[in-house]
C-alpha positions as protocol buffer text, in pm:
chain_id: "A"
residue {
  index: 1
  type: UNK
  ca { x: -383 y: -2108 z: -1088 }
}
residue {
  index: 2
  type: UNK
  ca { x: -119 y: -1910 z: -914 }
}
residue {
  index: 3
  type: UNK
  ca { x: -52 y: -1812 z: -556 }
}
residue {
  index: 4
  type: UNK
  ca { x: 194 y: -1548 z: -444 }
}
residue {
  index: 5
  type: UNK
  ca { x: 387 y: -1637 z: -140 }
}
residue {
  index: 6
  type: UNK
  ca { x: 514 y: -1344 z: 89 }
}
residue {
  index: 7
  type: UNK
  ca { x: 789 y: -1395 z: 347 }
}
residue {
  index: 8
  type: UNK
  ca { x: 795 y: -1087 z: 573 }
}
residue {
  index: 9
  type: UNK
  ca { x: 1171 y: -1125 z: 687 }
}
residue {
  index: 10
  type: UNK
  ca { x: 1292 y: -1119 z: 349 }
}
residue {
  index: 11
  type: UNK
  ca { x: 1026 y: -917 z: 176 }
}
residue {
  index: 12
  type: UNK
  ca { x: 981 y: -1170 z: -116 }
}
residue {
  index: 13
  type: UNK
  ca { x: 711 y: -1306 z: -326 }
}
residue {
  index: 14
  type: UNK
  ca { x: 754 y: -1692 z: -405 }
}
residue {
  index: 15
  type: UNK
  ca { x: 501 y: -1770 z: -734 }
}
residue {
  index: 16
  type: UNK
  ca { x: 382 y: -2122 z: -776 }
}
residue {
  index: 17
  type: UNK
  ca { x: 193 y: -2300 z: -1070 }
}
residue {
  index: 18
  type: UNK
  ca { x: -20 y: -2560 z: -1107 }
}
residue {
  index: 19
  type: UNK
  ca { x: 224 y: -2837 z: -1187 }
}
residue {
  index: 20
  type: UNK
  ca { x: 471 y: -3012 z: -969 }
}
residue {
  index: 21
  type: UNK
  ca { x: 494 y: -2725 z: -720 }
}
residue {
  index: 22
  type: UNK
  ca { x: 136 y: -2778 z: -608 }
}
residue {
  index: 23
  type: UNK
  ca { x: 40 y: -2621 z: -274 }
}
residue {
  index: 24
  type: UNK
  ca { x: 214 y: -2805 z: -13 }
}
residue {
  index: 25
  type: UNK
  ca { x: -63 y: -2705 z: 233 }
}
residue {
  index: 26
  type: UNK
  ca { x: -285 y: -2939 z: 36 }
}
residue {
  index: 27
  type: UNK
  ca { x: -41 y: -3216 z: -1 }
}
residue {
  index: 28
  type: UNK
  ca { x: 13 y: -3511 z: 252 }
}
residue {
  index: 29
  type: UNK
  ca { x: 316 y: -3657 z: 155 }
}
residue {
  index: 30
  type: UNK
  ca { x: 671 y: -3517 z: 191 }
}
residue {
  index: 31
  type: UNK
  ca { x: 830 y: -3316 z: -97 }
}
residue {
  index: 32
  type: UNK
  ca { x: 1135 y: -3105 z: -98 }
}
residue {
  index: 33
  type: UNK
  ca { x: 1057 y: -2816 z: -348 }
}
residue {
  index: 34
  type: UNK
  ca { x: 1228 y: -2487 z: -410 }
}
residue {
  index: 35
  type: UNK
  ca { x: 984 y: -2308 z: -195 }
}
residue {
  index: 36
  type: UNK
  ca { x: 1043 y: -2520 z: 99 }
}
residue {
  index: 37
  type: UNK
  ca { x: 1418 y: -2482 z: 30 }
}
residue {
  index: 38
  type: UNK
  ca { x: 1381 y: -2092 z: -3 }
}
residue {
  index: 39
  type: UNK
  ca { x: 1200 y: -2094 z: 336 }
}
residue {
  index: 40
  type: UNK
  ca { x: 1482 y: -2284 z: 526 }
}
residue {
  index: 41
  type: UNK
  ca { x: 1809 y: -2153 z: 351 }
}
residue {
  index: 42
  type: UNK
  ca { x: 1738 y: -1804 z: 299 }
}
residue {
  index: 43
  type: UNK
  ca { x: 1632 y: -1646 z: 609 }
}
residue {
  index: 44
  type: UNK
  ca { x: 1855 y: -1406 z: 794 }
}
residue {
  index: 45
  type: UNK
  ca { x: 1816 y: -1420 z: 1173 }
}
residue {
  index: 46
  type: UNK
  ca { x: 1706 y: -1081 z: 1292 }
}
residue {
  index: 47
  type: UNK
  ca { x: 1715 y: -952 z: 1635 }
}
residue {
  index: 48
  type: UNK
  ca { x: 1389 y: -1010 z: 1816 }
}
residue {
  index: 49
  type: UNK
  ca { x: 1208 y: -643 z: 1951 }
}
residue {
  index: 50
  type: UNK
  ca { x: 1005 y: -863 z: 2180 }
}
residue {
  index: 51
  type: UNK
  ca { x: 1327 y: -996 z: 2358 }
}
residue {
  index: 52
  type: UNK
  ca { x: 1454 y: -715 z: 2504 }
}
residue {
  index: 53
  type: UNK
  ca { x: 1298 y: -446 z: 2746 }
}
residue {
  index: 54
  type: UNK
  ca { x: 1121 y: -162 z: 2533 }
}
residue {
  index: 55
  type: UNK
  ca { x: 1320 y: 143 z: 2569 }
}
residue {
  index: 56
  type: UNK
  ca { x: 993 y: 336 z: 2552 }
}
residue {
  index: 57
  type: UNK
  ca { x: 648 y: 230 z: 2684 }
}
residue {
  index: 58
  type: UNK
  ca { x: 408 y: 381 z: 2436 }
}
residue {
  index: 59
  type: UNK
  ca { x: 49 y: 366 z: 2389 }
}
residue {
  index: 60
  type: UNK
  ca { x: -33 y: 14 z: 2324 }
}
residue {
  index: 61
  type: UNK
  ca { x: -136 y: -104 z: 1947 }
}
residue {
  index: 62
  type: UNK
  ca { x: -474 y: 8 z: 1858 }
}
residue {
  index: 63
  type: UNK
  ca { x: -554 y: -367 z: 1762 }
}
residue {
  index: 64
  type: UNK
  ca { x: -546 y: -424 z: 2129 }
}
residue {
  index: 65
  type: UNK
  ca { x: -874 y: -258 z: 2229 }
}
residue {
  index: 66
  type: UNK
  ca { x: -1235 y: -259 z: 2080 }
}
residue {
  index: 67
  type: UNK
  ca { x: -1228 y: 23 z: 1815 }
}
residue {
  index: 68
  type: UNK
  ca { x: -1419 y: 355 z: 1892 }
}
residue {
  index: 69
  type: UNK
  ca { x: -1707 y: 379 z: 1659 }
}
residue {
  index: 70
  type: UNK
  ca { x: -1907 y: 683 z: 1503 }
}
residue {
  index: 71
  type: UNK
  ca { x: -2179 y: 482 z: 1330 }
}
residue {
  index: 72
  type: UNK
  ca { x: -2486 y: 643 z: 1141 }
}
residue {
  index: 73
  type: UNK
  ca { x: -2832 y: 565 z: 1256 }
}
residue {
  index: 74
  type: UNK
  ca { x: -2997 y: 271 z: 1061 }
}
residue {
  index: 75
  type: UNK
  ca { x: -3195 y: 502 z: 857 }
}
residue {
  index: 76
  type: UNK
  ca { x: -2899 y: 654 z: 742 }
}
residue {
  index: 77
  type: UNK
  ca { x: -2748 y: 331 z: 660 }
}
residue {
  index: 78
  type: UNK
  ca { x: -3081 y: 230 z: 449 }
}
residue {
  index: 79
  type: UNK
  ca { x: -3075 y: 577 z: 277 }
}
residue {
  index: 80
  type: UNK
  ca { x: -2720 y: 514 z: 174 }
}
residue {
  index: 81
  type: UNK
  ca { x: -2783 y: 169 z: 25 }
}
residue {
  index: 82
  type: UNK
  ca { x: -3092 y: 316 z: -171 }
}
residue {
  index: 83
  type: UNK
  ca { x: -2854 y: 542 z: -345 }
}
residue {
  index: 84
  type: UNK
  ca { x: -2607 y: 300 z: -424 }
}
residue {
  index: 85
  type: UNK
  ca { x: -2930 y: 87 z: -549 }
}
residue {
  index: 86
  type: UNK
  ca { x: -3003 y: 421 z: -775 }
}
residue {
  index: 87
  type: UNK
  ca { x: -2634 y: 420 z: -865 }
}
residue {
  index: 88
  type: UNK
  ca { x: -2632 y: 83 z: -991 }
}
residue {
  index: 89
  type: UNK
  ca { x: -2903 y: 186 z: -1241 }
}
residue {
  index: 90
  type: UNK
  ca { x: -3172 y: -15 z: -1076 }
}
residue {
  index: 91
  type: UNK
  ca { x: -3494 y: 101 z: -920 }
}
residue {
  index: 92
  type: UNK
  ca { x: -3512 y: 69 z: -520 }
}
residue {
  index: 93
  type: UNK
  ca { x: -3884 y: 75 z: -507 }
}
residue {
  index: 94
  type: UNK
  ca { x: -3929 y: -213 z: -719 }
}
residue {
  index: 95
  type: UNK
  ca { x: -4057 y: -531 z: -530 }
}
residue {
  index: 96
  type: UNK
  ca { x: -3723 y: -715 z: -497 }
}
residue {
  index: 97
  type: UNK
  ca { x: -3544 y: -416 z: -383 }
}
residue {
  index: 98
  type: UNK
  ca { x: -3821 y: -259 z: -112 }
}
residue {
  index: 99
  type: UNK
  ca { x: -3641 y: -433 z: 183 }
}
residue {
  index: 100
  type: UNK
  ca { x: -3285 y: -456 z: 51 }
}
residue {
  index: 101
  type: UNK
  ca { x: -3155 y: -156 z: 218 }
}
residue {
  index: 102
  type: UNK
  ca { x: -3250 y: -305 z: 550 }
}
residue {
  index: 103
  type: UNK
  ca { x: -3111 y: -645 z: 468 }
}
residue {
  index: 104
  type: UNK
  ca { x: -2794 y: -503 z: 367 }
}
residue {
  index: 105
  type: UNK
  ca { x: -2784 y: -270 z: 720 }
}
residue {
  index: 106
  type: UNK
  ca { x: -2839 y: -599 z: 902 }
}
residue {
  index: 107
  type: UNK
  ca { x: -2589 y: -781 z: 703 }
}
residue {
  index: 108
  type: UNK
  ca { x: -2315 y: -541 z: 758 }
}
residue {
  index: 109
  type: UNK
  ca { x: -2361 y: -533 z: 1137 }
}
residue {
  index: 110
  type: UNK
  ca { x: -2296 y: -931 z: 1135 }
}
residue {
  index: 111
  type: UNK
  ca { x: -2040 y: -905 z: 881 }
}
residue {
  index: 112
  type: UNK
  ca { x: -1831 y: -649 z: 1059 }
}
residue {
  index: 113
  type: UNK
  ca { x: -1903 y: -723 z: 1410 }
}
residue {
  index: 114
  type: UNK
  ca { x: -1555 y: -735 z: 1472 }
}
residue {
  index: 115
  type: UNK
  ca { x: -1592 y: -361 z: 1530 }
}
residue {
  index: 116
  type: UNK
  ca { x: -1762 y: -461 z: 1863 }
}
residue {
  index: 117
  type: UNK
  ca { x: -1511 y: -696 z: 2022 }
}
residue {
  index: 118
  type: UNK
  ca { x: -1210 y: -675 z: 2177 }
}
residue {
  index: 119
  type: UNK
  ca { x: -940 y: -944 z: 2069 }
}
residue {
  index: 120
  type: UNK
  ca { x: -734 y: -902 z: 2370 }
}
residue {
  index: 121
  type: UNK
  ca { x: -1016 y: -973 z: 2602 }
}
residue {
  index: 122
  type: UNK
  ca { x: -1072 y: -1317 z: 2428 }
}
residue {
  index: 123
  type: UNK
  ca { x: -698 y: -1418 z: 2545 }
}
residue {
  index: 124
  type: UNK
  ca { x: -752 y: -1300 z: 2872 }
}
residue {
  index: 125
  type: UNK
  ca { x: -815 y: -1635 z: 3043 }
}
residue {
  index: 126
  type: UNK
  ca { x: -531 y: -1888 z: 3040 }
}
residue {
  index: 127
  type: UNK
  ca { x: -435 y: -2241 z: 3209 }
}
residue {
  index: 128
  type: UNK
  ca { x: -87 y: -2296 z: 3375 }
}
residue {
  index: 129
  type: UNK
  ca { x: -191 y: -2686 z: 3443 }
}
residue {
  index: 130
  type: UNK
  ca { x: -19 y: -2803 z: 3127 }
}
residue {
  index: 131
  type: UNK
  ca { x: 185 y: -3073 z: 3284 }
}
residue {
  index: 132
  type: UNK
  ca { x: 488 y: -2861 z: 3174 }
}
residue {
  index: 133
  type: UNK
  ca { x: 427 y: -2886 z: 2805 }
}
residue {
  index: 134
  type: UNK
  ca { x: 615 y: -2603 z: 2622 }
}
residue {
  index: 135
  type: UNK
  ca { x: 607 y: -2721 z: 2258 }
}
residue {
  index: 136
  type: UNK
  ca { x: 425 y: -2599 z: 1959 }
}
residue {
  index: 137
  type: UNK
  ca { x: 48 y: -2531 z: 1981 }
}
residue {
  index: 138
  type: UNK
  ca { x: -91 y: -2512 z: 1645 }
}
residue {
  index: 139
  type: UNK
  ca { x: -440 y: -2446 z: 1508 }
}
residue {
  index: 140
  type: UNK
  ca { x: -484 y: -2534 z: 1155 }
}
residue {
  index: 141
  type: UNK
  ca { x: -763 y: -2444 z: 887 }
}
residue {
  index: 142
  type: UNK
  ca { x: -934 y: -2179 z: 1062 }
}
residue {
  index: 143
  type: UNK
  ca { x: -1156 y: -2053 z: 802 }
}
residue {
  index: 144
  type: UNK
  ca { x: -1250 y: -1707 z: 750 }
}
residue {
  index: 145
  type: UNK
  ca { x: -1459 y: -1445 z: 567 }
}
residue {
  index: 146
  type: UNK
  ca { x: -1331 y: -1077 z: 546 }
}
residue {
  index: 147
  type: UNK
  ca { x: -1371 y: -775 z: 330 }
}
residue {
  index: 148
  type: UNK
  ca { x: -1115 y: -584 z: 137 }
}
residue {
  index: 149
  type: UNK
  ca { x: -1074 y: -226 z: 271 }
}
residue {
  index: 150
  type: UNK
  ca { x: -1001 y: -110 z: -72 }
}
residue {
  index: 151
  type: UNK
  ca { x: -1322 y: -231 z: -235 }
}
residue {
  index: 152
  type: UNK
  ca { x: -1528 y: -386 z: 49 }
}
residue {
  index: 153
  type: UNK
  ca { x: -1530 y: -704 z: -161 }
}
residue {
  index: 154
  type: UNK
  ca { x: -1480 y: -1055 z: 17 }
}
residue {
  index: 155
  type: UNK
  ca { x: -1165 y: -1206 z: 103 }
}
residue {
  index: 156
  type: UNK
  ca { x: -1177 y: -1598 z: 173 }
}
residue {
  index: 157
  type: UNK
  ca { x: -929 y: -1773 z: 322 }
}
residue {
  index: 158
  type: UNK
  ca { x: -786 y: -2017 z: 606 }
}
residue {
  index: 159
  type: UNK
  ca { x: -558 y: -1926 z: 897 }
}
residue {
  index: 160
  type: UNK
  ca { x: -298 y: -2121 z: 1065 }
}
residue {
  index: 161
  type: UNK
  ca { x: -167 y: -2013 z: 1403 }
}
residue {
  index: 162
  type: UNK
  ca { x: 85 y: -2133 z: 1586 }
}
residue {
  index: 163
  type: UNK
  ca { x: 283 y: -2045 z: 1928 }
}
residue {
  index: 164
  type: UNK
  ca { x: 506 y: -2159 z: 2182 }
}
residue {
  index: 165
  type: UNK
  ca { x: 399 y: -2141 z: 2521 }
}
residue {
  index: 166
  type: UNK
  ca { x: 576 y: -2004 z: 2815 }
}
residue {
  index: 167
  type: UNK
  ca { x: 412 y: -2176 z: 3104 }
}
residue {
  index: 168
  type: UNK
  ca { x: 39 y: -2109 z: 2987 }
}
residue {
  index: 169
  type: UNK
  ca { x: -200 y: -2172 z: 2735 }
}
residue {
  index: 170
  type: UNK
  ca { x: -523 y: -2043 z: 2613 }
}
residue {
  index: 171
  type: UNK
  ca { x: -812 y: -2236 z: 2502 }
}
residue {
  index: 172
  type: UNK
  ca { x: -790 y: -2345 z: 2147 }
}
residue {
  index: 173
  type: UNK
  ca { x: -1129 y: -2168 z: 2066 }
}
residue {
  index: 174
  type: UNK
  ca { x: -1007 y: -1855 z: 2167 }
}
residue {
  index: 175
  type: UNK
  ca { x: -745 y: -1870 z: 1901 }
}
residue {
  index: 176
  type: UNK
  ca { x: -1023 y: -1904 z: 1621 }
}
residue {
  index: 177
  type: UNK
  ca { x: -1222 y: -1629 z: 1787 }
}
residue {
  index: 178
  type: UNK
  ca { x: -902 y: -1386 z: 1777 }
}
residue {
  index: 179
  type: UNK
  ca { x: -898 y: -1484 z: 1382 }
}
residue {
  index: 180
  type: UNK
  ca { x: -1269 y: -1402 z: 1329 }
}
residue {
  index: 181
  type: UNK
  ca { x: -1239 y: -1079 z: 1528 }
}
residue {
  index: 182
  type: UNK
  ca { x: -981 y: -906 z: 1309 }
}
residue {
  index: 183
  type: UNK
  ca { x: -1157 y: -1093 z: 980 }
}
residue {
  index: 184
  type: UNK
  ca { x: -1491 y: -924 z: 1060 }
}
residue {
  index: 185
  type: UNK
  ca { x: -1340 y: -585 z: 1013 }
}
residue {
  index: 186
  type: UNK
  ca { x: -1220 y: -402 z: 689 }
}
residue {
  index: 187
  type: UNK
  ca { x: -879 y: -543 z: 600 }
}
residue {
  index: 188
  type: UNK
  ca { x: -580 y: -622 z: 396 }
}
residue {
  index: 189
  type: UNK
  ca { x: -438 y: -963 z: 432 }
}
residue {
  index: 190
  type: UNK
  ca { x: -104 y: -827 z: 531 }
}
residue {
  index: 191
  type: UNK
  ca { x: -252 y: -616 z: 826 }
}
residue {
  index: 192
  type: UNK
  ca { x: -500 y: -904 z: 903 }
}
residue {
  index: 193
  type: UNK
  ca { x: -166 y: -1138 z: 938 }
}
residue {
  index: 194
  type: UNK
  ca { x: 39 y: -899 z: 1167 }
}
residue {
  index: 195
  type: UNK
  ca { x: -266 y: -830 z: 1378 }
}
residue {
  index: 196
  type: UNK
  ca { x: -326 y: -1195 z: 1470 }
}
residue {
  index: 197
  type: UNK
  ca { x: 47 y: -1256 z: 1549 }
}
residue {
  index: 198
  type: UNK
  ca { x: 91 y: -935 z: 1749 }
}
residue {
  index: 199
  type: UNK
  ca { x: -231 y: -964 z: 1980 }
}
residue {
  index: 200
  type: UNK
  ca { x: -120 y: -1316 z: 2083 }
}
residue {
  index: 201
  type: UNK
  ca { x: 239 y: -1196 z: 2150 }
}
residue {
  index: 202
  type: UNK
  ca { x: 138 y: -888 z: 2330 }
}
residue {
  index: 203
  type: UNK
  ca { x: -112 y: -1080 z: 2566 }
}
residue {
  index: 204
  type: UNK
  ca { x: -9 y: -1449 z: 2600 }
}
residue {
  index: 205
  type: UNK
  ca { x: 362 y: -1339 z: 2600 }
}
residue {
  index: 206
  type: UNK
  ca { x: 470 y: -1681 z: 2441 }
}
residue {
  index: 207
  type: UNK
  ca { x: 820 y: -1777 z: 2311 }
}
residue {
  index: 208
  type: UNK
  ca { x: 712 y: -1709 z: 1964 }
}
residue {
  index: 209
  type: UNK
  ca { x: 425 y: -1685 z: 1737 }
}
residue {
  index: 210
  type: UNK
  ca { x: 366 y: -1816 z: 1368 }
}
residue {
  index: 211
  type: UNK
  ca { x: 82 y: -1706 z: 1166 }
}
residue {
  index: 212
  type: UNK
  ca { x: 21 y: -1820 z: 786 }
}
residue {
  index: 213
  type: UNK
  ca { x: -279 y: -1681 z: 606 }
}
residue {
  index: 214
  type: UNK
  ca { x: -398 y: -1828 z: 255 }
}
residue {
  index: 215
  type: UNK
  ca { x: -659 y: -1644 z: 106 }
}
residue {
  index: 216
  type: UNK
  ca { x: -852 y: -1576 z: -225 }
}
residue {
  index: 217
  type: UNK
  ca { x: -958 y: -1206 z: -288 }
}
residue {
  index: 218
  type: UNK
  ca { x: -1269 y: -1130 z: -471 }
}
residue {
  index: 219
  type: UNK
  ca { x: -1129 y: -770 z: -568 }
}
residue {
  index: 220
  type: UNK
  ca { x: -882 y: -977 z: -793 }
}
residue {
  index: 221
  type: UNK
  ca { x: -1146 y: -1239 z: -910 }
}
residue {
  index: 222
  type: UNK
  ca { x: -1454 y: -1008 z: -952 }
}
residue {
  index: 223
  type: UNK
  ca { x: -1278 y: -713 z: -1091 }
}
residue {
  index: 224
  type: UNK
  ca { x: -968 y: -539 z: -1247 }
}
residue {
  index: 225
  type: UNK
  ca { x: -766 y: -820 z: -1357 }
}
residue {
  index: 226
  type: UNK
  ca { x: -1009 y: -1113 z: -1298 }
}
residue {
  index: 227
  type: UNK
  ca { x: -810 y: -1386 z: -1193 }
}
residue {
  index: 228
  type: UNK
  ca { x: -1021 y: -1617 z: -1015 }
}
residue {
  index: 229
  type: UNK
  ca { x: -872 y: -1894 z: -835 }
}
residue {
  index: 230
  type: UNK
  ca { x: -562 y: -1678 z: -746 }
}
residue {
  index: 231
  type: UNK
  ca { x: -461 y: -1731 z: -380 }
}
residue {
  index: 232
  type: UNK
  ca { x: -219 y: -1493 z: -168 }
}
residue {
  index: 233
  type: UNK
  ca { x: -15 y: -1642 z: 105 }
}
residue {
  index: 234
  type: UNK
  ca { x: 137 y: -1425 z: 395 }
}
residue {
  index: 235
  type: UNK
  ca { x: 315 y: -1522 z: 725 }
}
residue {
  index: 236
  type: UNK
  ca { x: 422 y: -1315 z: 1050 }
}
residue {
  index: 237
  type: UNK
  ca { x: 664 y: -1469 z: 1284 }
}
residue {
  index: 238
  type: UNK
  ca { x: 764 y: -1344 z: 1636 }
}
residue {
  index: 239
  type: UNK
  ca { x: 1013 y: -1489 z: 1877 }
}
residue {
  index: 240
  type: UNK
  ca { x: 1175 y: -1789 z: 1859 }
}
residue {
  index: 241
  type: UNK
  ca { x: 984 y: -1849 z: 1534 }
}
residue {
  index: 242
  type: UNK
  ca { x: 1129 y: -1515 z: 1400 }
}
residue {
  index: 243
  type: UNK
  ca { x: 1508 y: -1599 z: 1521 }
}
residue {
  index: 244
  type: UNK
  ca { x: 1526 y: -1940 z: 1437 }
}
residue {
  index: 245
  type: UNK
  ca { x: 1470 y: -2061 z: 1095 }
}
residue {
  index: 246
  type: UNK
  ca { x: 1440 y: -2442 z: 1175 }
}
residue {
  index: 247
  type: UNK
  ca { x: 1147 y: -2336 z: 1387 }
}
residue {
  index: 248
  type: UNK
  ca { x: 982 y: -2179 z: 1095 }
}
residue {
  index: 249
  type: UNK
  ca { x: 1063 y: -2482 z: 884 }
}
residue {
  index: 250
  type: UNK
  ca { x: 897 y: -2718 z: 1156 }
}
residue {
  index: 251
  type: UNK
  ca { x: 581 y: -2489 z: 1146 }
}
residue {
  index: 252
  type: UNK
  ca { x: 591 y: -2543 z: 763 }
}
residue {
  index: 253
  type: UNK
  ca { x: 635 y: -2927 z: 791 }
}
residue {
  index: 254
  type: UNK
  ca { x: 335 y: -2933 z: 1061 }
}
residue {
  index: 255
  type: UNK
  ca { x: 130 y: -2813 z: 813 }
}
residue {
  index: 256
  type: UNK
  ca { x: 222 y: -3024 z: 531 }
}
residue {
  index: 257
  type: UNK
  ca { x: 150 y: -3330 z: 724 }
}
residue {
  index: 258
  type: UNK
  ca { x: 46 y: -3286 z: 1082 }
}
residue {
  index: 259
  type: UNK
  ca { x: 355 y: -3407 z: 1215 }
}
residue {
  index: 260
  type: UNK
  ca { x: 655 y: -3267 z: 1422 }
}
residue {
  index: 261
  type: UNK
  ca { x: 954 y: -3282 z: 1260 }
}
C-alpha cells in the first residue's frame, strides 16, 4: 500500500510504504519519522492573506452559497440512464434493469444532495459562552463518501478538521455537516480540502483552520492504473496554522495520539 502526502505550502508529495513508515494516523505510539520531520522542519512561513484587510472586496467565493443548478426532469434523467445501460451492452428492458433508471436518478439526488445545501448557513449559529476557551478544537475521523468529478466514481475517506477559536465556537456536528455538504458534490480531493477550510475561515473567522483529508479514489482502484488500497492525503492550513509550523506539528500530533503536545 502506498499513500501520497501533499503539503500545499511546499507543493510536495511524501510517499510512504507499508514497512516502518506506516501511516501515523493509524498508530497510537509516538514515533519520529522522516515524514514528521519534514512537516516540522521544512515549512517556510508565509504571510497569511487573511491576517491583513483585503485590498479589494470582490465577490465572495462560490462555495459560500448554495449552487444555482439547472437540473433536467426526472424523465430526462431516466432516459439518459437507459442510454448508458444500452451503451454497456446490456438490455434496459430486461427484468433486473427495468426499474434501474428510476433507482439511479433517486440515488444521484441523494448522493449529490450537497448542491441543495449552503455550507455557510450550517456555521451561522455560534456560541460565545465558552469560559474563555481559545485552544484548538479538533474533530477527527469524519468519514465521508464523495465522487470524482473526472470519472464520477467514489472517493471514500476521512476528514480531520481543527480550528483555533477567536471568542466563539460552533456546534461540533456543524463541522461534520460542512464536510458532508462539500463531499456530496462532484469533487477533487484538493478542492474538497480547500473548500472546507475556506468556509470555516470565512464564516467563523477563527485564528486559524487546519484540514487534513485521507481518501481512497476508486478512479485509481477500479480503472486505469488499478492500484487498490492506495490513499492520498491532502492538507490546507490558514491563519496561525499556516504561519506557525509548531501549530501544524501540534495538529499532526493530536491526530496521532489524541493528546495536546
